[in-house]
C-alpha positions in Angstrom: 0.0 0.0 0.0 2.9 2.3 0.8 4.6 1.7 -2.6 1.3 2.5 -4.3 1.2 5.9 -2.5 4.8 6.5 -3.6 3.9 6.0 -7.3 1.0 8.4 -7.0 3.2 10.9 -5.3 5.8 10.7 -8.1 3.1 11.1 -10.7 1.6 14.2 -9.0 5.1 15.8 -8.6 5.9 15.1 -12.2 2.6 16.7 -13.3 3.4 19.8 -11.1 6.8 20.1 -12.7 5.2 20.0 -16.2 2.6 22.6 -15.3 5.1 24.8 -13.6 7.1 25.2 -16.9 6.5 28.0 -19.3 4.3 25.9 -21.5 3.5 22.2 -20.7 2.6 19.9 -23.5 0.7 16.6 -23.9 0.3 14.1 -26.7 -2.7 11.8 -27.2 -3.2 8.9 -29.6 -6.8 7.9 -30.5 -8.9 5.4 -28.6 -11.0 5.0 -31.8 -10.1 5.6 -35.5 -11.9 4.3 -38.6 -13.5 5.4 -41.8 -16.8 4.7 -43.6 -17.5 4.1 -47.3 -20.9 4.6 -49.0 -19.6 2.2 -51.6 -19.8 -0.5 -48.9 -22.4 0.8 -46.6 -22.5 -2.1 -44.2 -18.7 -2.7 -44.0 -16.7 -1.8 -40.9 -13.1 -0.7 -41.5 -12.0 -0.3 -37.8 -9.2 -2.9 -38.2 -7.8 -1.2 -41.4 -4.2 0.0 -41.4 -5.2 3.1 -43.4 -7.9 5.7 -43.2 -9.4 6.4 -46.6 -10.7 9.9 -47.5 -12.6 10.4 -50.8 -14.9 13.3 -52.0 -18.5 12.9 -52.9 -19.3 11.6 -49.4 -17.8 8.2 -50.5 -15.2 7.8 -47.7 -15.3 9.8 -44.4 -12.8 9.5 -41.5 -13.8 9.4 -37.7 -11.2 10.0 -34.9 -11.8 10.2 -31.1 -9.3 10.9 -28.2 -9.7 10.1 -24.5 -9.0 13.3 -22.6 -9.6 11.9 -19.1 -5.8 12.3 -18.3 -6.1 16.1 -18.4 -6.2 17.4 -14.8 -9.8 18.0 -13.5 -10.8 21.7 -13.5 -8.9 22.5 -16.7 -10.9 24.6 -19.2 -10.2 26.1 -22.6 -8.5 29.0 -20.8 -5.7 26.6 -19.9 -5.1 25.6 -23.5 -2.6 27.5 -25.7 -3.0 25.3 -28.8 -4.3 21.9 -29.9 -3.1 20.4 -33.1 -4.4 17.3 -35.0 -1.3 15.5 -36.5 -1.9 13.0 -39.4 0.6 11.0 -41.4 -0.3 11.1 -45.2 -0.1 7.6 -46.7 -1.2 8.5 -50.3 -2.7 11.3 -52.4 -3.8 9.9 -55.8 -5.9 13.1 -56.4 -5.1 16.4 -54.6 -7.7 18.6 -53.1 -9.0 19.9 -49.7 -10.9 18.6 -46.7 -12.8 19.9 -43.6 -12.5 18.9 -39.9 -16.0 18.8 -38.3 -17.6 18.0 -35.0 -19.2 14.5 -34.6 -22.7 14.7 -33.0 -23.2 11.2 -31.5 -21.5 8.2 -30.0 -19.7 5.6 -32.1 -17.1 2.8 -31.9 -14.4 1.9 -34.4 -15.4 -1.7 -34.2 -19.0 -1.1 -35.3 -19.2 2.1 -37.2 -20.3 1.8 -40.9 -21.7 4.2 -43.5 -25.2 3.0 -42.6 -24.6 3.5 -38.9 -22.4 6.6 -38.7 -23.4 9.5 -36.4 -24.4 12.9 -37.6 -21.7 15.4 -38.5 -21.8 18.9 -37.0 -20.3 22.3 -37.7 -16.8 22.8 -39.2 -13.8 23.3 -37.0 -11.2 23.7 -39.7 -12.0 24.1 -43.4 -10.1 23.9 -46.7 -7.1 21.9 -45.4 -5.0 21.4 -48.6 -3.4 18.1 -49.6 -1.2 17.6 -52.7 0.9 14.7 -54.0 3.9 16.4 -52.3 2.3 15.6 -48.9 2.7 11.9 -49.4 4.8 10.2 -46.6 4.8 13.4 -44.5 2.7 14.8 -41.7 -0.1 17.4 -42.0 -1.0 19.6 -39.0 -4.5 21.0 -38.4 -5.3 23.6 -35.6 -8.3 22.2 -33.6 -7.9 24.4 -30.5 -11.5 25.5 -30.8 -12.7 21.9 -30.5 -10.6 21.2 -27.4 -11.8 24.4 -25.7 -15.4 23.4 -26.4 -14.8 19.9 -25.0 -13.1 21.2 -21.8 -15.7 24.0 -21.3 -18.5 21.5 -21.6 -20.2 23.3 -24.5 -19.6 20.4 -26.9 -19.7 16.6 -26.1 -16.4 14.9 -27.0 -17.6 12.5 -29.7 -14.5 13.0 -31.7 -13.7 14.6 -35.1 -14.8 13.9 -38.7 -12.7 14.4 -41.8 -14.9 15.2 -44.8 -13.3 15.5 -48.3 -14.1 18.3 -50.8 -14.1 17.4 -54.5 -11.9 16.1 -56.1 -9.8 14.9 -53.2 -8.8 11.2 -52.9 -6.3 10.4 -50.1 -5.5 8.1 -47.2 -3.8 8.5 -43.8 -2.1 5.9 -41.5 -4.3 4.6 -38.7 -3.3 3.3 -35.2 -3.8 -0.2 -36.5 -1.0 0.1 -39.1 1.5 -2.7 -39.1 4.0 -0.9 -41.3 4.5 2.3 -39.4 3.9 3.8 -35.9 2.5 7.0 -37.3 -0.9 6.9 -35.7 -3.1 10.1 -35.5 -2.1 12.4 -32.6 -3.7 15.2 -30.7 -0.8 17.5 -29.5 -1.8 20.0 -26.7 0.2 22.9 -25.4 -1.1 24.3 -22.1 -0.7 27.8 -20.8 1.7 28.5 -17.9 0.1 28.1 -14.4 3.0 29.8 -12.6 6.7 30.5 -12.9 9.3 28.2 -11.6 11.5 29.3 -8.7 15.3 29.3 -8.7 17.1 26.1 -7.9 18.7 26.0 -4.5 22.3 24.8 -3.9 22.8 21.0 -3.7 23.4 19.7 -0.2 25.5 16.8 0.9 23.7 13.5 0.3 22.6 11.9 3.6 21.6 8.4 4.3 18.2 7.3 3.1 15.7 7.9 5.8 12.3 6.4 6.4 9.7 7.6 4.0 7.5 10.3 5.6 4.1 11.4 4.8 3.5 14.0 2.1 4.0 17.6 3.4 2.0 20.6 2.6 2.6 22.4 -0.7 5.0 25.2 -0.2 4.7 28.8 -1.5 5.4 29.3 -5.2 8.8 30.5 -6.1 9.8 33.6 -8.1 9.5 33.4 -11.9 12.8 32.3 -13.6 14.1 33.4 -16.9 12.9 31.7 -20.0 15.0 28.7 -20.9 16.0 27.3 -24.3 13.3 25.3 -26.0 14.0 21.9 -27.4 12.3 20.0 -30.3 12.1 16.3 -29.7 12.6 14.4 -32.9 12.4 10.8 -31.6 15.1 8.2 -32.5 18.2 9.4 -34.5 18.1 8.8 -38.3 21.3 9.3 -40.3 19.4 10.5 -43.4 17.4 13.2 -41.6 18.2 17.0 -41.5 18.5 18.4 -37.9 18.4 22.0 -36.7 20.0 23.5 -33.6 18.2 22.3 -30.3 16.7 19.3 -32.1 16.6 16.5 -29.5 17.1 12.8 -30.4 17.6 9.4 -28.7 20.3 7.0 -29.5 21.3 3.7 -27.7 19.4 4.7 -24.6 20.9 8.2 -24.3 19.5 11.6 -25.3 21.4 14.1 -27.4 20.7 17.8 -28.4 22.0 19.2 -31.7 24.5 22.1 -31.2 24.9 22.8 -35.0 22.6 22.1 -37.9 23.3 19.0 -40.0 21.8 17.1 -42.9 21.9 13.7 -44.5 22.3 11.4 -46.2 25.2 9.9 -44.1 25.2 11.8 -40.7 27.6 10.2 -38.1 25.8 8.9 -35.0 25.6 11.4 -32.0 27.9 9.3 -29.8 30.6 9.6 -32.6 30.0 13.3 -33.5 30.7 15.6 -30.6 31.1 18.5 -32.9 27.4 18.4 -33.8 25.7 16.8 -30.7 25.9 17.2 -27.0 24.8 14.6 -24.4 21.6 15.7 -22.7 20.9 12.6 -20.7 23.4 9.7 -20.5 21.9 6.2 -20.2 22.4 5.1 -16.6 23.2 1.8 -15.2 20.2 -0.2 -14.0 19.4 0.6 -10.4 18.3 -1.8 -7.7 14.7 -2.8 -7.8 12.7 -0.6 -5.3 9.6 -1.5 -3.4 6.3 -1.6 -5.2 4.7 1.8 -5.1 1.0 2.6 -5.0 -0.9 2.8 -8.3 -0.7 6.3 -9.6 -3.3 8.3 -11.4 -3.7 7.7 -15.1 -0.8 9.4 -16.9 -0.8 10.9 -20.4 -0.7 8.2 -23.1 2.8 7.6 -24.3 4.0 7.2 -27.9 3.2 4.0 -29.8 6.0 1.5 -29.4 7.8 -0.3 -32.2 5.7 -3.0 -34.0 6.1 -6.4 -32.5 6.6 -9.6 -34.6 3.6 -10.6 -36.8 1.6 -13.2 -34.9 0.2 -16.5 -36.3 -2.7 -15.9 -38.5 -6.0 -16.4 -36.7 -8.9 -18.5 -37.9 -11.1 -17.1 -40.7 -14.0 -15.0 -39.3 -17.6 -15.8 -39.8 -19.2 -14.8 -43.1 -20.9 -11.5 -42.8 -24.5 -10.9 -43.7 -25.2 -10.0 -47.3 -25.7 -6.3 -48.0 -28.4 -4.8 -50.0 -27.7 -5.2 -53.8 -29.0 -3.2 -56.7 -30.2 -4.5 -60.0 -29.5 -2.1 -62.9 -32.3 -2.5 -65.5 -31.2 0.1 -68.1 -33.4 2.9 -69.3 -36.8 3.3 -67.6 -39.9 1.9 -69.4 -43.4 2.4 -68.2 -44.3 -1.1 -69.6 -41.8 -2.9 -67.3 -42.6 -4.3 -63.9 -40.0 -3.2 -61.3 -39.0 -4.8 -58.0 -37.6 -3.1 -54.9 -33.9 -2.0 -55.5 -34.3 -2.1 -59.2 -32.3 0.8 -60.7 -33.4 2.6 -63.9 -32.0 5.6 -65.9 -34.3 8.4 -67.0 -33.4 11.8 -68.6 -29.7 11.4 -67.6 -30.5 10.7 -63.9 -30.6 7.4 -62.0 -33.4 6.2 -59.8 -33.9 3.2 -57.4 -37.3 1.6 -56.9 -38.5 1.7 -53.3 -41.6 -0.4 -53.8 -42.6 -2.9 -56.5 -44.5 -1.1 -59.2 -45.7 -1.4 -62.8 -43.9 1.7 -64.1 -46.9 4.0 -63.5 -45.5 7.5 -64.1 -41.9 8.4 -64.8 -39.5 8.3 -61.8 -39.0 12.1 -61.7 -42.8 12.5 -61.2 -43.4 9.5 -58.9 -41.6 9.9 -55.6 -43.9 7.3 -54.0 -42.3 4.5 -56.0 -38.8 5.9 -56.9 -35.9 7.6 -55.1 -33.3 9.7 -56.8 -29.9 7.9 -56.8 -27.7 10.1 -59.0 -28.8 13.4 -60.4 -27.9 14.2 -64.0 -24.9 16.6 -64.0 -24.8 19.9 -65.8 -23.7 19.7 -69.5 -19.9 20.1 -69.9 -18.2 22.4 -72.3 -18.2 21.2 -75.9 -15.0 19.3 -76.6 -12.8 19.7 -79.7 -13.7 17.7 -82.8 -12.2 14.2 -82.6 -10.2 12.6 -85.4 -12.1 11.2 -88.3 -13.3 7.7 -87.7 -12.2 4.7 -89.6 -14.1 3.6 -92.7 -16.6 0.9 -92.0 -16.4 -2.6 -93.4 -17.5 -3.1 -97.1 -21.1 -4.0 -97.4 -22.5 -7.0 -99.2 -22.5 -7.0 -103.0 -25.8 -5.5 -104.3 -28.1 -7.1 -106.8 -27.3 -7.0 -110.6 -28.4 -3.6 -112.0 -30.4 -3.1 -115.2 -28.6 -3.0 -118.6 -26.5 0.1 -119.1 -26.9 2.8 -121.7 -25.4 2.6 -125.2 -22.2 4.4 -124.1 -20.5 1.7 -121.9 -17.5 2.4 -119.6 -15.2 0.7 -122.2 -15.8 -0.2 -125.9 -13.6 -1.4 -128.8 -13.5 0.1 -132.2 -11.2 0.3 -135.2 -10.5 3.9 -136.1 -13.2 6.4 -135.4 -16.2 4.4 -136.5 -18.0 1.9 -134.2 -17.6 -1.6 -135.6 -20.3 -4.2 -135.9 -18.1 -6.9 -137.4 -14.7 -8.3 -136.7 -11.9 -6.1 -137.8 -9.0 -8.0 -136.1 -8.1 -11.5 -135.1 -5.6 -13.4 -132.9 -4.2 -16.7 -134.2 -3.1 -19.7 -132.1 0.4 -18.4 -131.6 -0.9 -15.1 -130.2 -0.2 -13.0 -133.3 -2.7 -10.1 -133.9 -4.2 -9.7 -137.3 -5.4 -6.3 -138.2 -5.3 -3.1 -136.1 -7.0 -2.7 -132.7 -7.7 0.6 -131.0 -9.3 0.7 -127.5 -11.0 3.9 -126.1 -11.2 3.4 -122.3 -14.0 5.4 -120.7 -13.7 8.0 -123.4 -10.6 9.6 -121.8 -7.7 7.8 -123.3 -6.8 5.1 -125.8 -4.4 2.3 -126.6 -3.7 0.8 -130.0 -2.3 -2.6 -130.8 -1.0 -3.6 -134.2 0.7 -6.9 -134.5 2.8 -7.2 -131.4 3.3 -3.5 -130.7 1.3 -1.7 -128.0 1.1 2.0 -127.8 -0.8 3.3 -124.7 -1.9 6.8 -123.6 -3.2 7.8 -120.1 -6.6 6.1 -119.8 -9.2 6.7 -117.1 -12.7 5.4 -116.8 -15.6 7.0 -114.9 -18.8 5.4 -113.7 -21.8 7.6 -113.0 -24.6 5.0 -112.7 -25.4 2.4 -110.1 -24.0 -1.0 -110.9 -21.5 0.2 -113.5 -17.8 -0.6 -113.9 -14.9 1.6 -114.9 -13.3 -1.4 -116.6 -15.1 -4.7 -116.9 -13.9 -7.9 -118.4 -14.9 -11.5 -118.3 -12.7 -14.6 -118.8 -14.7 -17.7 -119.6 -11.7 -20.1 -119.3 -9.2 -19.9 -122.1 -6.8 -22.3 -120.3 -4.3 -22.5 -117.5 -3.4 -19.2 -115.8 -5.8 -17.2 -118.0 -7.0 -13.8 -116.7 -9.9 -11.5 -117.4 -7.8 -8.5 -116.7 -4.0 -8.8 -116.6 -1.5 -6.1 -115.5 2.2 -6.2 -115.5 4.8 -3.7 -114.2 8.5 -4.1 -114.8 11.2 -1.7 -113.7 14.7 -2.5 -112.3 15.0 0.9 -110.5 14.4 0.7 -106.7 13.0 4.2 -106.8 10.3 3.3 -109.3 6.8 2.7 -107.8 4.3 0.9 -110.1 1.4 -1.4 -110.0 0.4 -4.2 -112.4 -3.2 -3.5 -111.5 -4.2 -0.5 -109.4 -7.7 0.2 -107.9 -8.8 3.2 -105.8 -12.0 3.6 -103.9 -13.3 6.7 -102.1 -16.7 5.4 -101.2 -17.4 4.0 -97.7 -19.1 1.0 -99.3 -17.0 0.5 -102.4 -14.0 -1.7 -103.3 -10.8 -0.6 -104.9 -10.2 -4.0 -106.7 -12.8 -6.7 -106.8 -12.4 -10.2 -108.2 -14.8 -13.1 -108.5 -14.0 -16.7 -109.3 -16.3 -19.6 -110.1 -14.0 -22.6 -109.9 -10.8 -22.4 -111.9 -7.4 -23.6 -110.7 -4.2 -21.6 -109.8 -0.7 -22.9 -109.4 -1.2 -23.1 -105.7 -4.0 -25.6 -106.1 -6.9 -23.2 -105.6 -9.0 -20.9 -107.8 -8.9 -17.2 -107.0 -10.9 -14.0 -107.7 -7.7 -11.8 -107.4 -4.2 -13.3 -107.8 -1.0 -11.5 -107.4 2.6 -12.6 -108.1 5.9 -10.8 -107.4 9.5 -11.8 -107.8 10.8 -8.9 -105.7 8.1 -7.0 -103.7 4.6 -8.0 -102.7 2.3 -10.1 -104.8 -0.8 -8.4 -103.4 -0.7 -5.2 -101.2 -3.3 -3.1 -99.6 -3.3 0.2 -97.6 -5.8 2.4 -96.0 -5.9 6.1 -94.9 -8.5 6.2 -92.1 -10.5 3.3 -93.4 -11.7 0.2 -91.6 -8.8 -2.0 -92.7 -6.1 -2.4 -95.4 -7.6 -5.8 -96.3 -11.0 -7.4 -95.7 -11.9 -11.1 -95.9 -15.2 -12.7 -95.4 -16.8 -16.2 -95.9 -20.3 -17.2 -96.4 -19.9 -20.9 -95.4 -18.0 -22.9 -92.8 -14.6 -22.6 -94.4 -11.4 -20.7 -93.8 -11.2 -16.9 -93.8 -7.5 -16.9 -94.8 -4.9 -19.6 -95.7 -1.1 -19.3 -96.0 1.2 -21.8 -97.8 4.9 -22.4 -97.8 7.3 -23.1 -100.6 6.0 -26.7 -101.0 2.4 -25.5 -101.6 1.4 -27.0 -98.2 -0.7 -25.0 -95.8 1.4 -23.6 -92.9 -1.2 -21.4 -91.3 -5.0 -20.7 -91.6 -7.8 -18.9 -89.8 -11.1 -20.6 -89.8 -14.6 -19.1 -90.0 -14.8 -18.9 -86.2 -11.6 -16.8 -85.9 -9.5 -19.6 -84.6 -5.9 -19.6 -85.8 -3.7 -22.6 -86.7 0.1 -22.1 -87.0 2.5 -24.9 -87.8 5.6 -22.9 -86.7 4.1 -21.5 -83.5 3.5 -17.8 -82.6 5.6 -15.0 -81.1 3.9 -12.0 -79.3 5.2 -8.6 -78.1 4.1 -9.1 -74.5 5.7 -11.2 -71.7 2.8 -12.9 -69.9 -0.5 -14.8 -70.1 -3.3 -12.7 -68.7 -7.0 -13.2 -68.1 -9.5 -10.3 -68.5 -11.4 -9.9 -65.2 -13.8 -7.5 -63.5 -12.6 -5.3 -60.6 -14.4 -3.8 -57.7 -15.3 -0.1 -58.2 -14.2 0.0 -61.8 -10.8 0.0 -63.7 -10.3 3.8 -63.0 -9.2 3.0 -59.5 -6.5 0.6 -60.5 -3.1 0.7 -62.4 -0.7 -1.7 -64.0 1.5 -3.4 -61.3 -1.3 -3.6 -58.7 -1.4 -6.9 -56.7 -5.0 -8.2 -56.8 -7.0 -10.6 -54.6 -10.3 -12.4 -55.1 -13.3 -10.3 -54.1 -15.6 -12.4 -51.9 -18.6 -10.1 -52.5 -19.0 -10.9 -56.3 -18.3 -13.8 -58.6 -15.3 -13.5 -61.0 -14.3 -10.1 -59.5 -11.1 -8.9 -57.9 -10.0 -6.0 -55.7 -6.7 -4.5 -54.4 -4.7 -6.6 -52.0 -4.4 -4.9 -48.5 -3.9 -7.8 -46.0 -0.4 -9.2 -45.4 0.0 -12.9 -46.6 -3.6 -12.9 -48.0 -4.4 -16.4 -49.4 -6.9 -14.8 -51.7 -4.1 -13.4 -53.9 -4.9 -13.9 -57.6 -2.1 -12.2 -59.6 -0.8 -8.9 -60.9 -2.4 -6.2 -63.1 -0.6 -6.8 -66.4 1.2 -3.9 -68.1 1.5 -5.5 -71.6 0.0 -9.0 -71.9 1.3 -11.2 -74.6 -1.9 -13.3 -74.6 -5.2 -11.9 -73.2 -7.8 -14.6 -72.5 -11.5 -13.6 -72.1 -14.9 -15.2 -72.4 -16.2 -12.2 -74.3 -16.1 -11.6 -78.1 -12.9 -9.7 -79.1 -14.8 -6.4 -79.8 -16.9 -6.5 -76.6 -16.6 -3.0 -75.0 -16.9 -4.4 -71.5 -13.3 -5.7 -71.8 -12.0 -2.1 -71.6 -14.9 -0.5 -69.7 -15.2 -2.9 -66.7 -12.2 -5.2 -66.7 -8.4 -5.3 -66.3 -5.8 -7.9 -67.6 -4.7 -10.2 -64.7 -1.3 -11.7 -65.2 -1.3 -15.2 -63.9 1.8 -16.6 -65.7 4.9 -14.8 -67.0 7.1 -11.8 -66.2 5.4 -8.5 -65.3 6.2 -5.2 -63.5 4.8 -5.3 -59.9 4.4 -2.6 -57.2 6.4 -3.6 -54.1 7.3 -2.2 -50.6 10.4 -2.9 -48.4 8.2 -2.6 -45.3 9.0 -6.3 -44.4 12.7 -5.9 -45.3 14.8 -5.3 -48.4 13.8 -7.4 -51.4 16.5 -9.4 -53.2 16.4 -11.3 -56.5 14.7 -14.7 -56.0 12.7 -13.6 -52.9 9.1 -15.0 -52.6 6.6 -12.1 -52.7 3.3 -11.9 -50.8 0.6 -9.2 -50.4 1.3 -6.4 -47.9 -0.9 -4.0 -45.8 -0.2 -1.2 -48.4 -3.1 -1.5 -50.9 -1.9 -3.0 -54.2 1.7 -3.6 -53.1 3.6 -6.8 -52.6 6.4 -7.4 -49.9 9.0 -10.0 -49.2 7.5 -13.1 -47.5 9.5 -14.1 -44.4 7.1 -16.2 -42.3 7.3 -19.7 -43.8 4.3 -20.8 -41.9 2.1 -18.4 -43.9 3.6 -18.7 -47.4 1.5 -21.6 -48.7 -1.3 -20.2 -50.9 -0.1 -16.6 -50.3 2.9 -16.3 -52.8 2.2 -14.2 -55.9 5.6 -14.5 -57.5 9.4 -14.3 -57.4 11.4 -11.1 -57.5 13.7 -10.6 -60.5 15.0 -7.2 -59.4 16.0 -5.9 -55.9 14.4 -3.1 -53.8 16.5 -1.9 -50.8 14.0 0.4 -49.2 10.8 2.4 -49.6 8.4 1.5 -52.5 8.9 1.0 -56.2 8.1 -1.2 -59.2 10.2 -4.2 -60.1 9.9 -7.1 -62.5 8.4 -10.3 -61.0 8.0 -13.8 -62.3 4.3 -14.6 -61.5 4.3 -18.0 -59.8 1.1 -18.5 -57.7 1.6 -21.1 -55.0 
């Protein structure tokens, strides 16, 4: 009992010493800190290592401090300043936030968006956050709130952090396992009296019996102001220190006598030119008698994180939340159930009762509740680039017979002929003279074996016509209805055997039709090209749909390729499946599966570590729990093969899903929070959302490994290449 009184006496004397100084200070860590999310209205985040803050009332932070350690009778008049100190974990989108009163009781273990208390008036508004604040502290003056709590004009239900658009950020909570940067309430109290001068030290006498506490003596005269110190916690050799900064090192306390900066500061015990011993670590004293229990002291700083314990059993499955069923645009002929969601005139409404669509949602508040109001029309954007030309349409029906003046006719001289005026014998020799007028704009004459050609152009002005039309009914092997040849040994020359140009969205530059002949490759062809130097057939497009278009009307191949022995080496069948004798080579480095992610792809980026979302089938979310056995893979940066159950042009692939790398080598976001990462280390999920860390607890590795590190990371965070090896 006597020792208990001694402890209480020591605590009281220590408090008197603090209050007798010019300005005593106190530091509080929260008893409760959590955040709520309207995107998960029934989910509690009290155990989360981070406190998320997002505008649009999506994520709101709640923090509460126990002030019972402040001496009774203290009011706002005793407070010089109160500061809320938060450590910034991330700032994806900069902006501002407000600090408001909380009007009602709550607990970090039970608070959700559906159960959160009301939020009162604003204490501090427009607190700015930018990406430069990441991994640093932000300080907010909340003196007005502490005054109100101590004066009894406002119940101490804590503080609420409310984001202003477009802020998206997060802070470290007291549950963080990677840092000890919990939220703090730092208080500076006004002076309650000056400290008297110190008397001379007497000769130490023998220890006497402990007497009872004497009466409080008169207060001494006010002393001169001393030098203030700035306690910076444990010494870090990369930090910058100013004069009178105070640090601890190996059990002793040092004060900086000159300014110094990193990155390789000598330790204080080895740098007497920059540091002076303030309090030397003493030898352990003899164990004294047990003192009485003292009054509750101010809460000390959070200690270093202990070793990670063995993973506990999986918790019970939570109750299912309320789901919504999006039905598309509103229709008054549709029957709607409770929680059906419909769109009308740019806004979104949710059905509160089952109804038959009587009246539009904006005029029927009995059956519908506004879910998302249509926003104001944005400014008109600049004109986008011209879209690609659509695919060629199907060939139309045969048109009626043309007029007398065809696109191409044959005559001898200037008089149209009705009888033969030339002949070709079996050896190919021309008899007579042939002149061809092509489209009325040019001509070519052939006499014997000599050909003289002028520039010829044809124009079609009626539906179903042809610029040049010819038909080959089968004169023998390798015969052609139209044959073109270009020969020039100069590499600068650019010519075409046959050239076609189309400027109509539904036209064709060159069109060929075949009804069953044979080529040298073993097949008949509508268009056949041969080259001994360049390309046999070439196509190009300038903003069209494609340089080449192929279609089939039966269960056959769309395209076939042959090698030198006229044997098929690749083909693509009518379903789009490809067959390749020599294998394939892609530009990516991994095999990925297209999967849906919680919240939408806009909240994710390549390199994120993803885990299975237990809320929805075939859906993933960011990893945020160390050694999670729900780990599924890594958001692929450039997949070599992307597998998907959707058709290749399905817009949902890009709109709702991301590529999940499950085999191969990909960049991955990592943190050295669990120690430096070396090549070959097994990587697991960490508490930092979307990041992997080195796995060191062998008892927790099975089912939690996402891959092996191919590059090192000595400290901090970064992106390294990882061999995805789920195990």
